[in-house]
N, C-alpha and C positions, 0 to 999 in steps of 0.2 A: 749743669746738667748736657749730656752727652748727647747730639742728634747726628744723626745718619747725615753722611753728607752728599752732598748730589754729586754727579758728575757728568763729563759730555760721555758718548757713546762710545767715542774712540777719534781718531786724529783728524780725520774730515769735518767734525763737528766743532772739534777746537778748533783748528786753525779757521774755519770760516768767521766762528764767534769772534774770535781776536783778531782776525782782520776786519770786518765787520767795525770794530772798538777800535783801528788805527785810523781806516777811511771812514772821514767825516769831513765836517764844512769846511775844515783846512784845509784839504786836499784842494778843493773846489775853485775857492776864492782868492786861497792865499797863497798856493806855489805858482799859481799862473803869476801873478803880480811878481813877485820874486825872482822868477824865472825871466821874465821880463827885463826887470833894473839890471839884473846882475849876469845879463851878458845873454842868454837862453842856453845854448848847449853848455856853455861853459860851467854856468851852475847845474843842469842837469849832468852833467858828468863829476862835479862837485857832491853834490848829494848820493848819487849812488855811492860813490867812494865810503861815504860817513857810512852811509845803512847796512852798507857791507861787515865796518868794524865797529864804527862808534854804538851807533844803535844795535846791530847784533849783538853785543857783549850785553847793554845796559838789559836789553829783553832776556835774554838768556838767563842772568842773573834775577832778575825777577821772577820769569817764571819757576823757577830754579826754586826760589824760598817760596814759594808758595804750592808747588809740589811736596818739598820735602816735610815741611809741617801741616800741611791740609787747613789754614786758617789764611782768612783774612788778612791784610795788613796791618792792624789794631794789634793780632797775638803773634802774629809773626816773626817777626824782629823779639821779641820776647822769647819765645818759646828756644830761639839761639843763643840769645843772651840776653838776661831781665835786666841787665841795666842799662841797653839800647832799645828801650819801648819806646822809647820817645819819638825815635823815627818814625814806629809803626803809628801812634798817634796824627804825626802830619801829614802822614800820608794820606790816613783816612780821613783829612780835612781837604784836602782839595777836591776831591769828589762830591764833596758836600757842599763848596761853596759853587763848582761848576755847573753842574745839574740844572739847579732854578732857573741861571742867566741862558743856560745852553738851550735848553725847550723852552725860553721863550724868543729863541728867534728859530726854532723848530715851529714854532707856530706862526712866524709871520711867514717861511716856509710855506705854509701850509695854508696860509690864506690865499699866497702867489699860486700854487698849484689849484685850489678853487678860481681864480682870478681865468685859469688858463683852460680849466676844463670847459667853464660856464663862456669862454668865448668873449673875456672883455681882456686879454693882453693889450689891445690899445688904451684901454684905461690907465694902468698902469705904469705908460710907456708917454703919458702926455704929459706936456709941460717939462720935458728933459726929466720926465721921473720923478716930480715934484709929491705922485702920488703916495710914493713909501713914506718920506716925511711927514704929510697930512696924517698919513693910516697908523703910525704909531707914534703920534702925538695926543691919538684920543684914547679917553680915558676907560672904553669897556670891552669894545671890539678884539686890541691887542689881548685883552684879560683872557677873554673866550677861546680865543686860538692856543693861548696859551696852555689853558685847561684842557682844550680835546686833545694837542699832541702829550702831554703829560699825562695823559687819562691813557692814551692809547699807548704807550711805554708803560707803564704802571701795570694793567692787563697783559701785557706780555712776558713779565720779570715774573709777577704771579705764578702764572702756570711752570714756575720750576727750571732747571738750566735744559733738559733732557728734552721737553715737552715743549717749550716757550722759547729761551733763547735762541737753543742749535736747530728748531723745526723752524724760526722764523731765519737766521741767520741762510739755512740752507735753501731759502726759497728766496729772498731777499739780494743777496751777495751775489749769487748767478745772472739775477735779474739785472742788478745794478750796473757790472759789468757788459752784457751787450746792450744796454742802452748806452752805456759811455762810448763805447764804439762805435753805436751809429751814429751821436751825433756826432762824433770826433768826425767821423769820415764826413758827415753830410755839413760841417763846419770846415771842412778843409777843402770841398766845393763849392763854395759861397765865392760871388765876383770878385778879386780883390783879397784872398782869400792868401794865396801862395806868398806874399811878403808875408804875412803873420809867421808861415808855416816854416818858411826861411829864418828869419829869426830869431822863432824859439829853439829849435835845432841846430843852427847852424852854430857853432862857438866864439866868440868873442872874446879872444884873451886879453884886450884891450881895456875892458871892463872887471878883468881879475884883481882883487887884494884880498886883504887877508879880512874882510870884513863879507866879504863873501862866502868866504867858510864860516865864519859868524851866522850867518842869514839863512844858511844852507840847515849847520847846525840846531839851533834854534825852531827851525820850519821840523826837522825831521824830530825832535825832542815832542811836539806837540803831536806830530802826526801821528808817532806811536804809541801813541797813548803811555809812554814812560812816567813815571815816580808819581803816581796819585792812587795807585795800589789795584789798578785794575787785572793788569799784567799776572801780579802775585793771587788776584781773587781768580780768575780763571785758569789759573798753575794750581791753585789747589782744589780746583776738577777734573784737572787731567790724570788720568792713568798712568800709570806705572810704569806700563810696556809701550806709549809713546814716545816716541824720540823729540826728546825737546831741541835740536839742533835743527835735525831737519824740519820741525814743524816753525821756529824761526824764521828759518828763508822762506818755507814759503809763503810765510806772513809778510815778508818785509817784500819777496815777487808782489804780492796783490796791493799791499799798501803804496810803492813805488809807480808800480803799474798801472792803478787809477790816476795819481799825482799826476803822472806822463800826460796822461790822454785826455785827464783834466784842462791840461796846458793845450790841448790838441784840438779843445772843445772852445776853447774863451778866449786865445788869441787871435786865431786864426776870423774867428765871429767879429771881434772888434777891430780888427785891424779893416777888414773887410766896410762895416759899418762907420771907423770913425778914425782911420789908419794907423791906429793904434793907440792915439790919445787919451784914450777912458781910461787906459790901464792904470794911469796914474792913481787911480784909490782900489787901495788894497783888501778894504771890508766890506761892510753889506751896504753901499752905494754901488759897488761893481755887480751884486746881484742882483739888486731888485731898484736898481735905476737905469746901469748901463745896460745889462742883456735884454731886459722887457722894449728897451727902443730898438735892438737887434731884432729880436723877434717881430716886432709890431714891422720895418723896415721890409720882412718878406713878404707881409700882405695878408689880410684876412684870415682865410682858415690857415694856410700853412705856418703866419707864425701862432695861430694859436695851437696845433698840433706839435708844434716844434717845443714852445712854451709849456705846455703841459708832462709833453715827456722829459723835457731838462729839470722843472721842478717837482717830479716824480723819484728820476734819480737823486738829485738835492734832497726828499725827503727820505728817501730809503739812507742815506746815508746820516744823515741827521741821526735817524731814526734807531739804527745800529748803535752809534754812540754814545745815545742817550740811554739805550737799554744796557752796555757794559756799566753807563755810567749807576744808573738805579741798582741795577744787580749788584755792582759795590759797594753801594752805601747799605742797602737790603744784608750783604752779608756781612758788614761791621755789626752790625745790631741786634745781626742773632749769634754771631761772635760772641758779642759785648754782654750780653742780654739774657742770648738763651731761649728768645722768641719764639713763636712758630714763623713762618712765612706769610701768611695770607692779613696777621697781625701788624707785622712787621711791611710788608708793602701798602699795605694804607696809611700807616704812620707817618713812612717815607714819603707818600704821595702830598699829606696834608701839610708833612713840612716842606716839601718843596713850592706845593703851592704858593705857602707864608711868605718863604724865601724868596719865590718871583716874583712878588707883588710891586717888588721897589726896582727891580731891573726893567718891568713893562713900563710903570708909568714914571721913571725917571726919564721918557720920551718926552713927557705929554706935560699934568699935572704935576710931577716933582722933578723937571728939568731943570730948574732953578734950585735945586738940593744937590749938592755937588760934595766930594770927598777926595782932595789932593788935587783938586781942580778938574776931574771925572767926574760924570755920571755913575747910578749906581753901576749898571752894565758893568762900560769899562772900567769901574773900579776895581771889581771881582773878577773880570778875567785879566787885569792886569796882577792885583795879589796873588790868586792862583796859579796864571800861566809862566809871569815874568817873576814873582820872589818866592814863593812857595815849592813850586815843583824844582826848580834850579838844587834847592837848598837840601831836598830830600833827594834828588838823584845823586849831590855830592857826599851827604853821608852816607846814603847807601852804598858807595863805593869805598868810599872809607872803612866801613865797617864788614865788608867782603872784605878789602886787602887786607887790610889790618889788624881784625878784633879778629873774626870765625875764619880768615884765610880763605883764598880761592877755592882748596882743595876740596873744602867741605861740600859747596855745590857743584865742581866740577864730576865729583861721588853721585851725586844725586843724576846727574845729566850722565854719565857713563851706565846709569844702573842696565842690570841685563847685561852686560860684557860691550856694551856699543863703544866704540871709539871715540871722544870726543877730537873730532879735524885742527878745529881752530880751536885748541886750549892754548898755547903759547898766545894766539891773537886776545885769547878773552881775559888772560890772568894780564899782560900787559897794558890791555886797554884798562881793564879795571884798577889794576892799583898806581898806573902814574896818565895814562893818556887822558883819559876820560875828566879825572879829578879837574886838571887843568882848564880844558876847553868849557868842561860847567862852571867853573869861578868868571872865565869869560863872557859864557852866555847873559849869565846873571848880573855880571856888572854892565855886558851891552844893553838887556834886554832893561834892568830900573834905569838906564840914563836916557835910552827911548821913551822910555813910560813919562817920564819928566820932560820932554822935547829937547834936552840936551843934543841929541845926536838924529838922526832916522836911518832905518831900514828898513 
């Protein structure tokens, strides 16, 4: 059954939607932690260099695959070479694993936005943020917020690419940028924040090591929505007259800019509150336990206002990413079975709710159930981000470099007589450099997951 494929109206719609996918929770809670740990400005410089080389090449490749085939990942690889359709299957599994547990976290964000709006940021901050641990341990309330977040995501995806994803992205992304800049400026003016600013932007080369490069690569890998079928799906909605190369540059500017500003939001504020000690927490604890205490320390109305703005920003970032994840899953099932969008959205929504229940209850009633020593949410995060995604990226590079050859995608990028300015970089990264680094990412991620090393 042949279906008319949706498309973005033009370059702006595509760039904002793709940037929205790239900008997510990892930018806001993981990037500041890594920058603080690996020498501030040293990490920033390393990340920027990798973004315009490693990240650029992989994103160009995935978007070109999607646009050339006009298919989601599950069929795109087989269209280019039937023997390698298994890569598409692997890539398709990733968003199916991530979307449910990511939406559980999105539900937590929704709850904290509600607390801030209702003037109860002090509740979230009480007893060193113990409220968060108590909240996620409850059996039913986190499920309700998860359902709300998942439902909002599904409604937006239901309205198709142009009327849903593109329209929402054109609203949320500019607002997200404005909110990020506003909070960053306020954070830098807090008493004692200057030390945090200097710590963040001043290079400290004594902290530089090969682990700095691997940490930056790992962050870049997850931040830019690579190796999970998203950019292939969005590429399949991209019009032929839109430049892939310049679009990728603009997506990188959005993603890197928001990540940098997230550091300016979080690090100075935490320095003002605790002298930087609380930055040791790189996960949910930083966002849901430490930052509410920072906001509460500002007192009454100001704390609730800043908390509201911050968690609204985080909600927008979470939504733009969950939308891209769900759209990718919907596209996969539609391409595979030829279903209509409404039926597919409802089916994916129900499936994600069922798959998300273990991640939600895994901090409460099911906390004693562990897989490889991890609760459900942490296990799903580990198996998708640390194992399958690097494998998919490695296979994608080898597939492009040595099976279909880079020229296949270069021809797509150069459609309409465009000159691919970074062609040599693209070829060298895909064939030689990226595969080596991806193997290192895979090895270090797995070792970190099992507690052998710490990143």
